[in-house]
Phi, psi and omega in degrees: 000129181275125180275127178275116178242164177305322182291319177298318180298318179296317179298320179297318182294317179298316181298320178296317180294321177296317179299318179296318179298320180292320179298317179296319179296320179295322179294320178295319179298319180296319183283336182094141179291155177304138184284144178291153180291136178267127181259121183242122174266122185227147177304145185300329182291352180265002191312304185292312184290320182289328173301314180293316181295318179300317179295316180294321179296315180298319179296323183280330187248339184084000181261126177288148180238125174260117180258127179245119186254150176177179173298140179306320178298316180295314180297317180298317179295324178294323177294318178301328184267011173098012178302141183274107178214159180256323185225143176237131175237115185258156176270005173203169183278333187300312182291329175291319176301321180301320179287322181297320180295336177264008178061038181261000178250145176288125183306134176083000186261356184275131179214143173281129187244344181194167174222171188211176175240155176260135187230147170262131182232164177220161174301148183304321182278001179234035184301145177207168175239147186201139174264125180273089179236158180306131177084001178302145186276075181290327180298327179293321178294319181294321184060238178263006183281177181255155174248115185271129179228156168290158184305152186301332180269000178271141180312312182296326178291321178289320176299319182296313182293323178298317182292315181295325178291315183297326179276001179076024185253348187299315182295333177291323191249355186305322181284352181260355190285135169238133186259140171256158182300325177212182186293328180288332174291319176297321177299320181296320179303318183285317182298332179271356184076016180275349174226141182289324180219164175208156175243117181220188175276153177308320181292330175296316179299326184289331183263357182248109184290347185261015174232161175236148179278121178274310182193157171266140174286143176305138187295335181271010179269355182206164177298153177304138181266102188238139178252104174269150174233148180206154172277137179277142184302327183283349183294137176251007182270113181294344182273356180303317179294327177295323178295317178297321176296321179299322180299333180272348184284171185298318184296310181295322181293328173295324177291319175302315181295324178304323183267009175093001177283154179255164177296150181300144180283000000 
């Protein structure tokens, strides 16, 4: 007969606690440790759609996604200067090309995920209709008002100037231009009534209730608006490629379509 003493009881309790700790550790190992946060740098025009896609991806995989928005030019320069990110989504191919030329993208990870249209907008309470054809008197519509554009080095700003130049309108409106840091800043100028007109993406106009769509620019008036995504070479997260693949999948593409984006060209 085993005699139960305080020392025996203590040894039994310690052994039980050690066994429980090992069992818990084994269970955690089996389930997998919590996944590290995935950092995605994305063009400002993707704010609404990427928020939804990021949430859906996290729900499906259990991995949290941190989305950092800004002008593609600003984000690309930050990446050039060593910013820690896993994935970059640009609003044009040029800034992605710039990173590729510096070998900052993981080879084979770049894919076009969406495309867009360029739009002329006005404040909601100053709605108008206009045909964007060569020689249209846009300056008369502006009067003494301002034309809001994204900054010249930002994709939306370059698309806007290219379209206005191709239609023979740039010289009419150049003195009226006010620049925003990115396309969403230009959208804000118009939504607040601080600019009579603005040039943004069609998708920006769709998500802002205080602006109205005046017209879409002819697609041949500017370079194609393409959004490429790529894994950054400096990323140590093996799931970064999975996120880029998710962006190309049916669920994410349905979300892009919901917000007015088109399939990649």
